[in-house]
C-alpha angles and dihedrals in degrees: 000000000000124000090244092055091049088053090058100042109036098067092045094052088060099049115126123222090210092049092048092050091046094051090046091051092049099044108021113016101082130126095253093042124036122334126242114293091008098301119147120270127138087335126045127280115275101187118092096002096128094239114168124230098256093051093049093049094046094047095049092045099043106020125218114286114229093025137081090256105114129205111256096184093095099037108046124065118251092254092050092047093051091047096049094043090051091046093053088045089054089053086059096049098263103136102179109025123189104217124199110187091179129229129299136049096301092098097054124082128198114290115241115225123243109278134216119244093261092047090050088054089049091051091053090050093047092057097029105149091189089072090060113208092347091083122105093241090066086082107009133067125206121186093344097311123107133032116296098216087143131038121276116292106256109157113044116210117243098234145352094278091053090048092054091046093046113151114240106193093161091066111094137172116265121194121199123173090346094308116119122205140164108262147180108214114224100178141337110205133166094262104031143007124215126200141155113245106216095192090107138022119280097036114245119232106224130191118201141163106274091229089058094055125085117186125194131180121260134022140207089232114118132193089234089071091071102037096069093103089071132062122219094264091053092048089051089056091048090053090050088054093049092050092053099038102043119070118209 
């Protein structure tokens, strides 16, 4: 067996179904993206679509330009990429995929530092799939994991009360067809406007005609409306995780 063939096969033989499903749930399986186990949600169904291996690998690595599908090649670790590619392949009936992630740094995500016990607990809470869409990673990304609905976390609140009362100046009021809603504007082009509607959890990514969208400053939406799944002690652990995991 050649060295090149070993390069392709050895990582795949070690992929874990549970790891692939976990990475998918954390990074892909959200209400406004793909549903759990590849069911349809905000994005199309993935299970049973007949996708071939090369298409699955390429799409996960490079994303789909012009859509909300991001490129995960530079954000997930090599092990997580292999696991999630193989998991999506299994949803399409490919039992033993041979995955070539290609050369270069595109398959390696940022390494997370060693964490204290409290920060480890906070990390588990931040990405806790059991909480459904009430978890922090529904809207926030840390070290390439999670859904970046909002911008990167830069200033970490001092305590749980400050986290609940977090100011959200980027959230504005969008009005479409006479209906007003809290919104995070993604883009406003000449042919379409994209924004996240924060009326429900998870936020819904909407595409509308730019002439049909009116945007005004300010909103009654507050961060406290989406932190109710956690108590103060849990939020304190989450803040400990953020302080250790995020570099200034």
